[in-house]
GUBADO-98220 format. One record per residue: residue in three letters; x, z, y of N, C-alpha, C, CB in turn. Coordinates in steps of 0.001 Angstrom, whole numbers, padded with zeros to 6 digits, always signed. Atoms other than C-alpha are relative to their C-alpha. Glycine has a CB too. Example, Ala and Ser with C-alpha at 12.3 -4.5 7.8 and 13.67 -1.06 7.14 Angstrom:
2
Ala+000890+000000-001190+012300+007800-004500+000900+000000+001200-000992+001246+000027 Ser-000820-000060-001190+013670+007140-001060-000770+000730+001090+000414-001415+000462 
END
This chain:
304
Met+001201-000555+000623+006716-025429+008103+000221+001477-000261-000351-000747-001317 Ser-000129-001439+000162+006081-021675+007977+000150+000380-001461-001198+000707+000602 Ala-000199-000462+001377+007425-020002+004861-001121+000914-000446+001332+000720-000132 Glu+001051-000930+000352+004552-017553+005019-001283-000707-000411-000272+000921+001150 Val+001292+000653+000180+001772-020131+004923-000031-000949-001177-000369-000740+001236 Phe+000069+001051+001004+002685-022963+002598+001250-000056-000863-000218-001332+000665 Leu-001134+000408+000802+004920-024013-000222-000274-001407-000500+000253+000987-001181 Arg+000155+001384+000429+005512-027446-001610+000504-000146-001425+000751-000963+000947 Arg-000435+000383+001331+005663-028619-005198-000258-001484-000139-000734+000820-001114 Gly+000159+001447+000007+006307-032322-005459-000594-000449+001323-000886-000455-001180 Asn+000663+000472-001211+003929-033939-002989-001177+000882+000380-000469-001430-000183 Asp+001152-000855-000243+001413-031070-003061+000388+001179+000875-000595+000489-001320 Ile-000178-001174-000841+001124-028433-000356-001096+000988-000374-000047-000365+001532 Met+000962-000967+000489-000557-025244-001539+000081+001292+000791+000224+000270-001474 Asn+000036-001295-000644-001575-021896-000163+000958+000952-000703-001426+000565+000002 Leu-001026-000850+000606+001313-019482-000723-000563+001258-000651+001008+000391+001039 Pro+000493-001218+000659-000603-016230-001367-000660-000266-001354-000987+000700+000903 Leu+000692+000296+001253-002837-017770-004018+000974-000525-001050-001123-001018+000237 Ser-000995+000518+000941+000102-019597-005567+000848+001120-000583+000896-001027+000685 Ile-000768-001140+000496+002041-016328-005843-000781+000743-001073+000359+000951+001150 Val+000820-000735+000964-000843-014606-007623-000220-000825-001262-001351+000383+000622 Arg+000198+000850+001187-001478-017577-009908+001280-000120-000813-000484-001397+000414 Ala-001268+000022+000735+002210-017728-010780+000168+001294-000789+001194-000201+000968 Ala-000057-001274+000708+002014-014044-011693-000918-000020-001220-000387+001154+000937 Glu+000936+000107+001123-001017-014749-013866+000590-000852-001111-001340-000593+000464 Ala-000589+000892+000993+000742-017624-015600+001220+000628-000668+000386-001323+000647 Gly-001223-000583+000524+003921-015600-016031-000190+001352-000669+000983+000135+001091 Gly+000263-001268+000655+002248-012439-017296+000585+001207+000699+000511-000049-001366 Tyr-000486-001142-000766+003398-010133-014500-000934+000253+001183+001455-000240+000488 Ala+000797-000295-001190+001968-008577-011326+000910-000002+001215-000735+001364-000136 Val-000745-000038-001258+003102-009045-007746-000305+001335+000676-000376-001217+000935 Gly+000179-001262-000699+003640-005870-005740-000522-000212+001404+001300+000764+000044 Ala+000577+000028-001341+001616-005247-002593+000166+001391+000595-001513-000438-000025 Phe-000398-001301-000541+002922-002469-000344-000273+000052+001501+001495+000276-000286 Asn+000328-000175-001414+001983-001057+003063+001240+000285+000836-001007+001129+000170 Met-001034-000330-000978+004258-000960+006101-000585+000975+001017+000544-001286+000706 His+000450-000977-000984+004125+001794+008717+000804-000062+001303+000087+001390-000587 Asn-000839+000169-001191+006921+000934+011159+001060-001054-000320+000666+001365+000437 Asp-001035+001009+000219+009975-001305+011535+000785+000267-001284+000952-000043+001193 Glu-000883-000300+001121+012075+000505+008930-000694-000156-001349+000539+001402+000133 Thr+000696+000161+001276+009411+000558+006216-000274-001478-000290-001319+000794+000006 Thr+000147+001447+000181+008759-003144+006786+001306-000603-000492-000439-000676+001316 Gln-001313+000481+000415+012475-003839+006504+000288+000385-001447+001089+000556+000923 Ala-000265-000462+001355+012649-001777+003316-000663-000904-001029-000483+001434-000175 Leu+000716+000859+000947+010035-003929+001581+000663-001364-000111-001461-000164+000423 Leu-000626+001326+000004+011767-007150+002580+001390+000039-000640+000098-000545+001433 Ile-001309-000139+000634+015233-005923+001587-000164+000114-001509+000752+001230+000554 Ala+000254-000157+001433+013833-004868-001784-000384-001331-000638-001105+001035-000237 Ala+000421+001296+000531+012184-008257-002274+001186-000951-000121-001083-000619+000892 Glu-001194+000842+000069+015459-010014-001488+000899+000411-001167+000781+000074+001318 Arg-000921-000472+001040+017533-007841-003817-000574-000190-001397+000333+001468+000219 Ala+000641+000158+001304+015004-008034-006642-000404-001439-000264-001214+000896-000099 Asn+000448+001388+000106+014332-011738-006022-001470-000048-000430+000885-000782-001004 Ala+001415-000134+000333+010641-010870-006070-000874-000414+001177-000321+001439-000416 Pro+000975+000220-001069+007652-012133-004091-000619+001338+000384-001101-001015-000440 Val+000574-001267-000440+005965-009413-002044-001151-000237+000969+001072+000877+000654 Phe+001089-000052-000972+002687-008791-000233+000279+001147+000960-001391+000176-000703 Leu-000198-000994-001050+003316-006964+003059-001375+000353+000552+000960-000532+001136 Gln+001388-000325-000292+000078-005086+003625-000162+000779+001310-000584+000796-001142 Val+000438-000703-001200-001346-004149+007010-001204+000830-000428-000353-001001+001195 Gly+000999-000841+000628-003353-001164+005843-000736+000918+000944+000630+000802-001041 Arg+000930-000832-000756-005752+001543+006939+000693+001038+000863-000942+000685-000936 Ala-000684-000999-000818-003119+003892+008375+000540-000603+001291+001136+000634-000787 Ile-000690+000552-001162-001332+001526+010738-000963-000594+001026+000983-001058-000443 Ile+000916+000642-000946-004371-000194+012275-000491+000963+001079-001189-000581-000744 Pro+000386-000927-001074-005713+002910+014085+001189+000439+000848-000677+001225-000591 His-001194-000486-000699-002137+003743+015075+000457-000968+001091+001134+000225-000996 Ile-000495+000954-001004-001040+000540+016827-000915-001209+000176+001385-000474-000381 Gly+000904+001139-000125-003883-001933+016300+000394-001143-000917-000034-000482+001430 Leu-000223+001099+000948-004242-004984+014067+000970-001033+000550-001320-000673-000348 Arg-000871+001029-000578-002574-007427+016444+001462+000459+000020-000462-000351+001428 Lys-001384-000477-000085+000519-005303+017035+000608+000195-001384+000063+001311+000786 Ala-000511-000160+001369+000817-004516+013328+000403-001351-000577-001059+000671-000905 Tyr-000315+001347+000487+000720-008225+012503+001251-000537+000694-001193-000956+000232 Glu-001146+000522-000749+003180-009119+015260+001295+000689-000417-000224+000175+001504 Met-001176-000726+000484+005593-006393+014116+000466-000563-001337-000309+001502-000137 Thr-000343+000472+001340+005460-007571+010516+000547-001417+000040-001218+000064-000917 Lys-000432+001395-000082+005799-011236+011389+001392-000108+000624-001009-000825+000812 Arg-001311+000022-000663+008746-010569+013717+001108+000390-000968+000008+000944+001212 Ile-001036-000472+000924+010684-008643+011082+000145-000943-001186-000325+001416-000492 Ala-000039+000884+001169+009753-010952+008205+000670-001333+000325-001416-000245-000524 Ala-000628+001262-000396+011010-013955+010186+001512+000050-000170-000348-000333+001448 Glu-001441-000149+000155+014519-012548+009733+000401+000168-001466+000489+001189+000810 Ser-000258-000235+001418+014228-012366+005951-000180-001271-000809-000918+001089-000533 Asp+000154+001110+000946+014656-014842+003108-001030+000308-001085+001341-000327-000643 Ala+000925-000400+001059+012118-012950+000993-001251-000878-000010-000394+001469+000170 Val+001281+000686+000151+009100-014823-000367-001076+001052+000242-000149-000684-001431 His+000901-001060-000420+006418-012838+001396-001334-000541+000498+000649+000829+001076 Val+001323+000283-000555+002777-012790+002431-000390+001193+000864-001069-000265-001136 Ile+000561-001071-000826+001292-010777+005296-001495+000072-000304+000266-000250+001544 His+001339-000154+000577-001963-009395+003929-000744+001128+000695+000083+000270-001516 Leu+000864-001051-000546-004820-007462+005549-000628+000758-001159-001102-000597+000940 Asp+000523-000828+001082-005790-004560+003289-001220+000778+000481+001087+000966-000524 His+001224-000752-000318-009314-003051+003317-000517-000311+001407+000258+001504-000131 Gly+000481+000400-001313-010451-005032+006335-001517+000026+000095+000506-001376+000332 Ser+001426+000132-000289-013881-004755+007893-000301-001452+000346-000428+000946+001161 Phe+000366+001382-000332-015824-007921+008715+000649-000426+001317-001537-000148+000089 Asp-000586+000346-001303-014660-007839+012349+001518-000113-000088-000385+001047+001056 Glu-001453+000072+000152-011065-007153+011327+000417-001263-000739+000520+001230-000738 Val-000287+001246+000702-011160-010089+008921-000014-001170+000968-001010-000231-001129 Leu+000084+001086-000979-012264-012398+011736+001225+000010+000914-001294+000121+000838 Glu-001177-000094-000870-009476-011103+013974+001261-000416-000753+000156+001436+000547 Ala-001181+000329+000791-006926-011433+011166+000140-001510-000183-000065+000692-001363 Ile-000044+001460+000163-007842-015081+010571+000480-000647+001292-001394-000558-000399 Lys-000424+000551-001298-007436-015796+014284+001479+000249+000259-000830+000608+001133 Leu-001408-000344-000226-004058-014040+014340+000943-000830-000855+000228+001470-000280 Gly-000847+000816+000860-002734-016142+011472+000280+000588-001366+001275-000248+000675 Phe-000143-000509+001363-002998-013952+008373-000348-001109-000988-000904+001248-000230 Thr+000302+000992+001029-002936-016100+005253-000648+000619-001233+001263-000727-000402 Ser+000604-000709+001123-004355-013453+002929-000719+001231+000545+001076+000401-001069 Ile+000759-001156-000487-007077-010877+003549-000763+000638-001156-000979-000416+001135 Met+000871-000712+000920-008924-008215+001588-001172+000524+000815+000758+001163-000744 Tyr+001216-000487-000648-012493-007752+002778-000589+001105-000867-001037-001157+000222 Asp+000490-001151+000752-013835-004354+001779-001477+000240+000306+000830+001258+000329 Gly+001427-000261-000105-017587-004363+001294-000492+000866-001139-000771-001297+000030 Ala+000359-000770+001195-017508-002035-001715-000935+001160+000311+001249+000528-000670 His+000867-001116-000387-019301+000698+000234-001433-000448+000256+000550+000684+001240 Leu+001318+000543-000296-022282-001592+000858-000842-000104-001262+000124-001367+000665 Pro+000845+000313+001157-025292-002072-001415+000449-001318-000622-001498-000073+000410 Phe-000547+001131+000738-024455-004645-004073-000403-001350+000600-000449+000069-001439 Glu+000453+001289-000529-026594-007476-002668+000618-000294+001354-001516-000025+000110 Glu-000611+000195-001316-025225-006936+000826+001491-000290-000126-000222+001235+000882 Asn-001410+000275+000250-021686-006865-000513+000190-001461-000385+000548+000923-001105 Ile-000058+001416+000368-022307-010258-002122-000178-000882+001232-001078-000330-001053 Arg+000314+000857-001151-023821-011695+001054+001135-000022+001018-001286+000473+000673 Thr-001049-000032-001022-021118-010502+003461+001317-000550-000538+000202+001430+000510 Thr-001235+000527+000580-018265-011306+001079-000046-001514-000085+000242+000595-001387 Arg+000131+001461+000064-019585-014826+000555+000239-000618+001371-001394-000401-000528 Arg-000212+000518-001357-019638-015314+004334+001481+000062+000379-000843+000797+001021 Val-001433-000110-000261-016051-014058+004590+000759-001117-000706+000529+001372-000453 Val-000669+001050+000769-014982-016483+001867-000195-001357+000668-000532-000036-001446 Glu+000270+001283-000660-016653-019408+003647+000885-000169+001229-001486-000105+000400 Leu-000804+000071-001223-014873-018594+006906+001493-000082-000326-000280+001222+000894 Ala-001432-000062+000306-011496-017762+005364+000490-001281-000655+000297+001187-000905 His-000431+001200+000703-011328-020765+003065+000069-001208+000919-000930-000287-001152 Asp-000095+001076-000986-011960-023062+006029+001381-000036+000655-001081+000166+001069 Phe-001329-000095-000615-008580-021851+007313+001099+000169-001039+000044+001162+000981 Gly-001000-000096+001055-006809-021811+003953+000470+001404-000285+001161-000827+000347 Val-000367-001406+000178-006829-018011+003745-000533+000507-001336-000545+000865+001166 Met+000406-000572+001274-006906-016284+000351-000839+001253+000234+001230+000324-000867 Val+000903-001140-000161-009675-013701-000094+000004+000884-001239-001420-000482+000294 Glu+000154-001048+001005-009556-010491-002103-001195+000851+000407+001307+000872-000138 Ala+001113-000907-000270-012651-008303-002391-000018+001069-001068-001355-000759+000048 Glu+000009-001138+000910-013480-005049-004125-001409+000289-000490+000585+001234+000680 Leu+001268-000406+000596-016239-003948-006467+000253+001268-000804-000606-001137-000900 Gly-000240-001310+000579-016572-000363-007614+000575+000908+001068+000946-000091-001219 Arg-000498-000959-000989-015359+002782-005872+001275+000657-000499-001064+001069+000310 Ile-001274-000634+000337-011892+004341-005786+000071+001335+000724+001215-000912+000382 Pro-000023-001311-000641-011767+008097-005154+001388+000363+000504-000489+001061-000964 Asp-001283-000545-000417-009044+010040-003408+000590+000835-001123-000149+000842+001280 Ala-000678-000784+001038-006455+011793-005559-000549+001411-000051+001514+000035+000246 Asp+000462-001364+000271-007655+015072-007092-001451+000252+000419+000894+000979+000705 Gln+001429-000137-000278-011252+014394-006053-000749+000036-001334-000519-001175+000909 Ala+000779-000099+001230-013637+015509-008793-001111-001051+000024-000593+001432-000171 Val+000971+001093-000009-015730+012481-009755-000602-000199-001382+000656-001297+000482 Asp+000613+000492+001224-018115+011212-012380+000407-001466-000099-001584+000188+000000 Trp-000571+001337+000033-016163+008118-013392-001020-001080-000342+001121-000043-000987 Ser+001004+001011+000342-019251+006398-014745-000635-000598+001248-001080+000606-000893 Ser+000571+000516-001247-020437+006021-011147+001052-000657+000885-000683+001121+000764 Tyr-001080+000594-000786-017044+004790-009904+000532-001295-000609+001131+000990+000145 Tyr-000516+001195+000652-016027+002206-012487-000738-001264+000462-000111+000147-001513 Thr+000610+001304-000260-016639-001462-011725-000852-000402-001192+001082-001077+000289 Asp+000909+000448+001051-019614-002739-013695+000331-001450-000374-001487+000128+000460 Pro-000376+001370+000390-018604-005859-015717-001073-001038+000293+000325-000038-001465 Asp+001075+000950-000292-022021-007498-015328-000044-000328+001487-001355+000562-000458 Glu-000011+000225-001447-021916-007019-011569+001235-000790+000412-000050+001339+000755 Ala-001234+000709-000339-018312-008229-011443-000133-001488-000285+001185+000580-000779 Glu+000175+001407+000360-019225-011468-013221-000858-000719+001036-000636-000125-001395 Arg+000883+000617-000995-022054-012180-010819+000660-000047+001374-001325+000766+000085 Phe-000653-000086-001304-020050-011057-007787+001027-001103+000178+000662+001358+000174 Ala-001033+001031-000084-017136-013385-008520-000616-001389+000082+000939+000085-001204 Ala+000626+001323+000035-019420-016335-009268-000707-000328+001307-000987-000083-001154 Glu+000823+000269-001176-021622-015960-006200+000751+000078+001317-001134+000951+000036 Thr-000755-000111-001250-018955-015117-003617+001103-001037+000127+000597+001371+000112 Gly-001098+000950-000050-016164-017525-004560+001328+000625+000378-000321-001080+000960 Ile-001259-000667-000331-013440-014924-004033+001134-000521-000880-000140+001525-000159 Asp-001182+000464+000732-009897-015679-005164+000524+001040-000978+001096-000376+000972 Ile-000448-001089+000860-008965-012276-006613-000936+001187+000216+001492+000389+000298 Leu+000959-001101-000035-010982-009148-007406+000686+001331-000245-001099-000217-001032 Ala-000482-001361+000164-010006-005516-006883-001074+000804-000716+000362+000642+001370 Ile+000970-000734+000808-011640-003239-009445+000367+001483-000066-000080-000594-001417 Ser-000205-001420+000258-012054+000453-010156+000003+000205-001502-001097+000874+000688 Ala-000131-000198+001444-010794+001339-013623+000769+001275-000317+000694-001200-000640 Gly-000676-001272+000210-009426+004849-013219+001090+000315+001003+000576+000025-001345 Val-001014-000245-001027-007069+004491-010243-000584+000853+001122+000543-001334+000564 Val+000406-000815-001146-007166+006794-007206+000885-000358+001184+000093+001526-000325 His-000843+000142-001185-005901+006637-003644+000883+001238+000106-000864-000192+001297 Gly-000925-001115-000048-002770+008785-003463+000557+000308-001377-000679+001226+000576 Val-000604-000411+001265-000783+010557-006178-000664+001292-000461+001544+000187+000144 Pro+000673-001216+000468-002765+013051-008267+000997+001085-000390-000901-000321-001186 Thr-000845-001129+000394-001285+016517-008757-000466+000588-001325-000005+001084+001089 Met+000464-000431+001305-003435+017202-011796+000040-001197-000953-001436+000604+000088 Glu-000066+001057+001008-003687+015161-014999-000848-001196+000442-000481+000528-001379 Pro+000761+001151-000489-004678+011625-013919-000948-000554-001057+000947-001092+000459 Gln+000923+000700+000884-007560+009686-015382+000723-001188-000635-001268-000470+000775 Pro-000623+001175+000617-006208+007212-017970-000709-001279+000440-000024+000118-001540 Leu+000609+001270-000359-006774+003602-016988-000917-000473-001129+001085-001059+000302 Ala+000970+000525+000970-009786+002052-018691+000395-001440-000335-001475+000068+000565 Ile-000553+001316+000311-007883-000857-020233-001054-000918-000606+001180+000135-000953 Asp+001066+000829+000582-010872-002072-022262-000892-000563+001095-000843+000816-001004 Leu+000808+000468-001132-012806-002315-018991+000724-001116+000741-000316+001164+000966 Val-000797+001044-000653-009989-004304-017392-000105-001305-000784+001483+000437+000123 Arg+000054+001187+000852-009966-006708-020329-001376-000679+000079+000321+000379-001457 Asp+001362+000541-000033-013753-007122-020269-000278-000718+001312-001022+001118-000207 Ile+000249+000612-001310-013895-007820-016538+000784-001292+000151+000367+000971+001129 Lys-000816+001212-000121-011031-010322-016680-000614-001148-000801+001441+000270-000478 Glu+000612+001047+000814-012743-012235-019493-001249-000559+000661-000341+000536-001381 Arg+001251+000446-000617-015952-012403-017496+000214-000744+001318-000902+001187+000236 Val-000145+000598-001330-014671-013271-014018+000967-001174+000004+000468+001044+000992 Gly-000922+001119+000101-011769-015544-014979+000972-000149+001146-000757-001229-000124 Ile-000950+000055-001112-009787-014769-011806+000918+001211-000088-000739-000041+001378 Pro-000919-001144+000064-006792-012467-011304-000627+001272+000560+001281-000314+000760 Leu+000508-001295-000431-007565-008769-010913+001075+000760+000770-000479+000823-001207 Val-000873-000836-000818-006092-006211-008522-000332+001457-000279-000155-000330+001519 Leu+000200-001444+000044-005593-002468-008900+000595+000612+001258+000640+000621-001277 His-000481-000788-001126-005337-000364-005752+000346+001392-000508-001061+000064+001146 Gly-000331-001361+000395-003731+003058-005984+000875+000088-001231-001241+000760-000237 Ala-000867+000002+001185-000960+002290-008483+001017+001136+000014+000727-001325-000105 Ser-000922-001135-000039+001111+005274-007301-000483+001091-000950+000132+000555+001442 Gly+000335-001111+000873+001216+008040-009868-000586-000391-001346-000943+000878+000688 Val+000530+000454+001288-000152+005912-012727+001164-000140-000981-000776-001358+000150 Pro-001094+000128+000979+001982+006168-015894+000413-001455-000203-000417+000607-001343 Asp-000531+001353+000115+004229+003150-016352-000648-000784-001136+001495+000051-000206 Val+000529+000706+001159+002879+002307-019792-001420-000503+000259+000021+000909-001229 Glu+001364+000424-000305-000677+002126-018445-000007-001192+000949-000793+001157+000606 Leu-000083+001146-000904+000280-000211-015610+000425-001254-000757+000983+000286+001146 Thr-000450+001139+000804+002133-002454-018048-001133-000547-000848+001175+000401-000894 Asp+001141+000412+000809-000945-002521-020272-001051-000716+000841-000619+001208-000691 Ala+000967+000638-000894-003187-003374-017321+000430-001417+000354-000177+000827+001275 Val-000523+001336-000317-000932-006301-016425-000231-000953-001176+001514+000072+000346 Lys+000201+000837+001186-001163-007601-019993-001442-000498-000103+000372+000779-001261 His+001408+000313+000185-004945-007663-019703-000693-000523+001257-000712+001211-000483 Gly+000634+000733-001088-005488-009361-016361+000254+000464+001403-001390+000011-000205 Val-000320-000458-001349-004166-007350-013408+001295-000666+000449+000126+001554+000053 His-001180+000758-000436-001760-009533-011433+000375+000264+001460-000246-001482-000194 Lys-000426-000521-001311-001574-007725-008072-000195+001507-000068-000825-000651+001214 Leu+000039-001460+000038-000744-004022-007869+000346+000544+001380+000977+000558-001074 Asn-000209-000599-001320-001089-002066-004617+000552+001411-000153-001318+000020+000812 Ala-000570-001350+000007+001091+001002-004063+000505+000331+001397+001151+000122-001045 Asp-000449-000443-001319+001834+003008-000944+000618+001391-000063-001165-000010+000988 Thr-000407-001404-000074+002156+006749-001543+001401+000240-000551-000988+000858-000750 Asp-001330-000210+000592+005196+006662-003850+001109-000464+000942+000111-000744-001341 Leu-001035+000542-000883+007105+004553-001338+000115+000818+001283-000302-001465+000338 Arg-000043-000875-001177+006129+006694+001647+000732+001303-000304-001420+000303+000493 Leu-000668-001239+000378+007306+009766-000235+001511-000201-000111-000563+000523-001323 Ala-001430+000300+000065+010671+008099-000880+000597-000063+001402+000243-001327-000744 Phe-000462+000093-001397+011013+007294+002825+000082+001401+000614-000958-000909+000844 Arg+000034-001363-000528+010038+010846+003737+001151+000833-000556-001340+000667-000329 Arg-001075-000770+000620+012561+012282+001278+001341-000280+000674+000088-000319-001493 Gly-001245+000345-000673+015372+010391+002967+000131+000673+001350+000102-001489+000167 Ile-000014-000668-001309+014416+011794+006361+000238+001496-000172-001331-000245+000757 Glu-000111-001448+000181+014025+015358+005076+001386+000395-000504-001070+000496-000972 Glu-001349-000305+000502+017327+015274+003176+001029-000086+001115+000382-000958-001138 Thr-000939+000163-001113+019124+014067+006294-000088+001170+000963-000268-001309+000743 Trp+000165-001096-000954+017664+016698+008601+000290+001360-000624-001405-000011+000565 Ala-000353-001258+000661+018251+019413+005996+001484+000309+000146-000375-000054-001477 Gln-001442-000178-000178+021985+018897+006631+000346+000522+001396+000723-001318-000252 Gly-000230-000409-001378+021543+019995+010248-000475-001080+000946+001482+000309+000240 Asp+000486+000963-000996+020816+018158+013447+000638-001368-000212+000294+000503+001426 Arg-000451+001380+000128+021086+014393+013002-000838-000878+000907-000086-000485-001468 Gln+000763+000950-000793+020048+011465+015117-001174-000537-000817+000901-001155+000480 Phe+001191+000546+000653+016591+010092+014333+000347-001275-000753-001109-000274+001030 Glu-000360+001274+000617+018124+006697+013566+000734+000189-001321+000857-000812+000949 Val-000707-000302+001246+020375+008228+010896-001009+000390-001079+001041+001137+000214 Ala+000996-000460+000963+017380+009871+009235-000858-001139-000523-000880+001055+000626 Val+000874+001085+000464+015184+006773+009149+000787-001058-000763-000725-000645+001185 Thr-000825+000920+000781+018088+004673+007897+000118+000476-001440+001394-000141+000628 Arg-000040-000565+001348+018408+007010+004933-001367-000144-000673+000429+001487+000044 Gly+001336+000187+000548+014643+006906+004461-000220-001430-000458-001048+000381+001026 Arg+000123+001416+000373+014758+003127+004426+000751-000295-001289+000522-000900+001125 Ala-000804+000256+001205+017503+003114+001793-000710+000508-001250+001384+000663+000125 Leu+000695-000536+001172+015507+005346-000559-001284-000775-000282-000318+001485+000202 Met+001209+000798+000204+012369+003292+000004+000345-001345-000629-000740-000209+001333 Val-000449+001244+000644+014291+000130-000921+000154+000228-001497+001341-000496+000614 Glu-000210-000291+001418+015327+001730-004211-001324+000185-000731+000864+001250-000163 Ala+001297-000257+000636+011781+002913-004954-000807-001278-000147-000796+001024+000804 Thr+000750+001262+000050+010329-000516-004172+000552-000915-001087+000049-000713+001365 Ile-000603+000814+001058+012790-002308-006440-000442+000502-001370+001541+000020+000106 Glu+000485-000563+001270+011793+000066-009247-001415-000474-000292+000043+001541+000034 Lys+001373+000483+000189+008153-000907-008699+000003-001473-000405-000831+000197+001292 Met-000040+001430+000284+008991-004604-008728+000465-000270-001427+000916-000710+000990 Arg-000461+000156+001382+010864-004246-012004-001090+000423-000982+001281+000824-000239 Leu+001082-000471+000862+008006-002260-013534-001137-001012-000057-000525+001350+000492 Tyr+001108+000949-000054+005387-004767-012403+000355-001342-000643-000424-000217+001440 Gly-000437+001240+000628+007488-007595-013818+000276-001128+000956-001004-000439-000963 Cys-000174+001101-000962+007758-009594-010589+001450-000180+000437-000864+000242+001223 Ala-001411+000161-000342+011500-008982-010130+000557-001240-000704+000813+001269-000392 Gly-000561+001227+000540+013342-012257-010614-000931-001194+000049+000412+000227-001390 His+000992+001069+000040+010223-014339-010038-000303-000629+001361-001261+000527-000584 Ala+000241+000640-001294+010488-015332-006374+000109-001509-000104+000981+000519+001044 Asp-000192+001440+000139+011633-018752-007524-001165-000689-000712+001280-000271-000750 Asp+001201+000615+000578+008293-019260-009293-000772-000786+001049-000905+001071-000621 Val+000572+000757-001123+007119-020422-005879+001150-000343+000929-001133+000818+000758 Arg-001146+000458-000777+009596-022495-003930-000405-000167+001450+000559-001323-000563 Val+000338+000014-001419+009526-021955-000178+001214-000441+000802-000491+001392+000470 Ala-001062+000404-000917+011605-023737+002435-000029+000953+001183-000170-001491+000465 Ala-000029-000997-001067+012648-020989+004844+001366+000033+000639-000371+001388-000533 Val-001241-000138-000743+015289-020672+007531-000030+001371+000668+000182-001158+001056 Ser-000013-001351-000520+016239-017100+008424+000952+000092+001184+000396+000998-001094 Ala-000849-000270-001163+017630-015936+011746+000956+001124-000344-000851+000365+001253 Asp-000894-001144+000154+020529-013544+012075-000787+001280+000277+001232-000115+000954 Arg+000744-001234-000175+019361-009964+011852+000956+001181+000113-000978+000208-001161 Gly-000825-001168-000200+020630-006542+012728-000294+001118-000968-000162+000490+001375 Trp+000316-001060+000963+019243-004635+009745+000335-000419-001410-001468+000380+000086 
END
């Protein structure tokens, strides 16, 4: 049985992605969800998950899909993850309707359909259709409500925050498993003073929807605010920029010493990304919690 798809508790077989998030909700922590960009960054996330004994969402995101395509990104991730003992999920991040359909066919067990740019009623209608299709194949569905700006973009936050009334209706009418909200996060790391997270908004939405919440753009958010968000209902945290910067730093430090082989540089980048990812897992509280979901997995020998 695939370690990525199912786990077993007693005589019950359950969907692994949803079980990971529900275990985080029950345990009062958040699972980390991080993007991969190549072999070494994928390896870094899995090594970190093994060392921290943490579950991890390996996210096929918006940068890699135009670069190599959804199928190749999935095949790369699956190939590398098959050599790891880490409790992991391969997750489509910010997928369009067509990408969601392709992801289900490829074998993804967790998808995020992004209809947040659509009018509210259309977002409900298309998300509900995604849920119907995905749940037929045992695939967990994340969706988003509200808008998330890019770092350092000047915005009127009142027009970006997720509306609690809309969130309550959206969750009820779509049947989604987890909800990504806008509560002050941005895509990227802000260079100016960041917007404080709207913790009261997080609490209000969680009370109304009753399902785990997700925050995208956790890079650059003060630790104390993320911890507070977790206490009030956020149980999946997405981060990419901080980890990419760690990988980049390893490459730049290596080449600053003079000419070095590319493989030496990316190996150093991978090592720094492992360290940065473990720090995130400890902050989110998921370190040490891989055993909250028991997965039977057999790993092959690996060269990394």
